[in-house]
C-alpha positions as CSV (number, residue, x, y, z in Angstrom):
1,M,93.0,-13.3,-134.3
2,S,89.6,-12.1,-136.0
3,E,88.6,-8.6,-136.0
4,P,88.7,-6.1,-133.3
5,L,85.2,-6.1,-131.1
6,T,82.7,-3.9,-132.2
7,L,79.2,-2.4,-130.8
8,D,78.0,-3.6,-133.9
9,G,79.9,-7.4,-134.0
10,F,78.6,-7.6,-130.3
11,R,74.9,-7.7,-131.2
12,A,75.4,-9.4,-134.2
13,D,77.1,-12.3,-132.1
14,L,74.4,-12.0,-129.7
15,A,71.4,-11.9,-132.3
16,E,72.8,-15.0,-134.0
17,C,72.8,-17.0,-130.5
18,L,69.5,-15.5,-130.1
19,F,67.9,-16.6,-133.5
20,L,67.3,-13.0,-133.7
21,E,68.4,-9.6,-136.3
22,P,70.9,-7.5,-134.6
23,D,68.3,-4.7,-134.1
24,A,65.5,-6.7,-132.1
25,V,68.5,-7.6,-129.5
26,D,67.7,-5.1,-126.5
27,L,70.7,-4.2,-124.9
28,E,68.7,-3.8,-121.1
29,D,67.4,-7.4,-121.5
30,S,69.1,-10.3,-118.8
31,P,71.0,-12.4,-121.2
32,L,69.7,-15.6,-118.9
33,D,66.2,-14.7,-119.2
34,S,66.7,-14.1,-123.3
35,G,67.2,-17.3,-123.6
36,L,71.2,-18.0,-123.3
37,D,72.5,-21.1,-121.3
38,S,76.5,-21.9,-120.1
39,L,76.6,-23.2,-123.3
40,R,76.1,-20.6,-125.4
41,I,77.5,-18.3,-123.3
42,T,81.0,-19.9,-123.7
43,T,80.6,-19.7,-127.2
44,L,80.2,-15.7,-127.7
45,L,83.1,-15.9,-124.6
46,E,85.1,-17.5,-126.4
47,R,84.5,-15.2,-129.7
48,W,85.2,-12.2,-127.9
49,Q,88.7,-13.8,-126.3
50,A,89.9,-14.2,-129.9
51,A,89.2,-11.0,-130.1
52,G,91.2,-9.7,-127.8
53,V,89.1,-8.7,-125.2
54,D,90.3,-10.2,-122.0
55,V,87.4,-11.5,-119.6
56,T,86.2,-14.6,-118.3
57,F,82.5,-16.2,-118.0
58,I,82.6,-15.3,-114.1
59,E,82.3,-11.7,-114.8
60,L,80.0,-12.0,-117.7
61,A,77.7,-14.4,-115.3
62,E,78.5,-11.2,-112.4
63,R,76.5,-8.9,-114.8
64,T,72.3,-8.9,-115.8
65,S,71.7,-7.2,-118.7
66,F,73.3,-7.1,-122.2
67,A,75.0,-3.3,-121.9
68,Q,76.9,-4.6,-119.1
69,W,78.2,-6.9,-120.7
70,W,78.9,-4.4,-123.6
71,Q,80.5,-2.2,-120.9
72,L,82.7,-4.6,-119.8
73,L,84.0,-5.7,-123.3
74,S,84.3,-2.1,-124.3
75,E,86.3,-1.7,-121.0
76,R,88.7,-4.2,-121.4
77,R,88.9,-4.1,-125.2
78,Q,90.2,-0.5,-124.9
79,G,92.6,-1.6,-122.0
80,A,93.6,-4.1,-124.5
81,S,94.6,-1.4,-127.8
82,R,96.6,0.6,-125.0
83,A,98.7,-2.2,-123.7
84,E,99.1,-2.8,-127.1
85,A,100.6,0.6,-128.2
C-alpha cells in the first residue's frame, strides 16, 4: 500500500493529471470542466484506492467539484483509519 492520502497529495495528483502546479489547482473547479477525462479519473481513482481509500468511479462522477471529491476521499480515508484501529 502507498502513503496515506493527504490534501497536499490530492492536489499534487490532480495537478499532475491537469499539467499544473499543485498551487494552481482550484478545488472549486469542476473535474470535467478542468479537462479530466474518464481515463485520467480512473488513473487517479486507482492511485487513491492504492492509498487505502474505498471509493468508486461512480461516486466521483456524481460530485461536481474537486472540493467535493476531497470531502468524499477524506471521509473514506478517516473511515479506513478507524477500521484499522
